[in-house]
BAKOLTI-309744 format. One record per residue (C-alpha): x, y, z; residue in one letter. Coordinates in pm, whole numbers, padded with zeros to 5 digits, always signed. Layout:
// BAKOLTI-309744
XYZA...
END
This chain:
// BAKOLTI-309744
+24148+04097+21638M+23812+03932+21726N+23605+03932+22071K+23799+03654+22203S+24123+03793+22121E+23989+04089+22316L+23898+03892+22616V+24277+03732+22630N+24434+04103+22600A+24224+04253+22818M+24315+03941+23113A+24652+03986+23013E+24672+04393+23048K+24474+04398+23374S+24547+04050+23556G+24156+03967+23573L+24083+03620+23463S+23959+03556+23129K+23606+03465+23270K+23605+03802+23464D+23781+03999+23143A+23496+03850+22927A+23197+03932+23162S+23356+04265+23183A+23321+04308+22818L+22964+04160+22795N+22863+04398+23086A+23011+04681+22869L+22878+04621+22575M+22550+04576+22733D+22541+04890+22899V+22673+05093+22567I+22354+04903+22364T+22108+04997+22617D+22218+05339+22648A+22185+05409+22277L+21858+05221+22281K+21738+05488+22514A+21893+05742+22273G+22150+05860+22483E+22514+05926+22400E+22823+05739+22556V+23111+05958+22542A+23446+05802+22687L+23686+06068+22737T+24010+06039+22527G+23879+05739+22332F+23524+05847+22179G+23187+05850+22155S+22899+05633+22049F+22583+05775+21938H+22295+05693+21729V+22199+05875+21383T+21889+05872+21194K+21891+05783+20867R+21577+05904+20651E+21382+05673+20415A+21544+05671+20073R+21479+05478+19710E+21731+05199+19626G+21767+04944+19349R+21740+04584+19373S+22091+04431+19268P+21914+04155+19118T+21658+04307+18934T+21676+04630+18887G+21353+04742+19042E+21339+05027+19247V+21271+04957+19606I+21199+05180+19948Q+21422+05175+20199I+21257+05238+20513P+21389+05501+20766A+21604+05358+21035R+21814+05460+21344N+22214+05356+21320C+22458+05315+21584P+22783+05532+21512A+23100+05606+21678F+23330+05896+21649K+23676+05848+21768A+23838+06108+22055G+24135+06338+21954K+24366+06043+22227V+24253+05748+22025L+24328+05971+21678K+24650+06084+21785D+24744+05711+21897A+24710+05581+21557V+24868+05814+21350N
END
């Protein structure tokens, strides 16, 4: 399911117009992004939580040349599914 299909499904389930559903989805993504940028965790009870993990710097290899390169440290967004979501999928 891509973003436009998600907007259509949200509009159908909620009774909102597609424009309102798209606006709500964009606002949700913006709020989650801003919270993660600020170093906060976003927990949606029953669904899951979004958080930031820190990756340490490490060595890697260039696939084209085989040369050893340094991969810098970085922050990565992560999602951990909640129990209700896991149970619904299984």
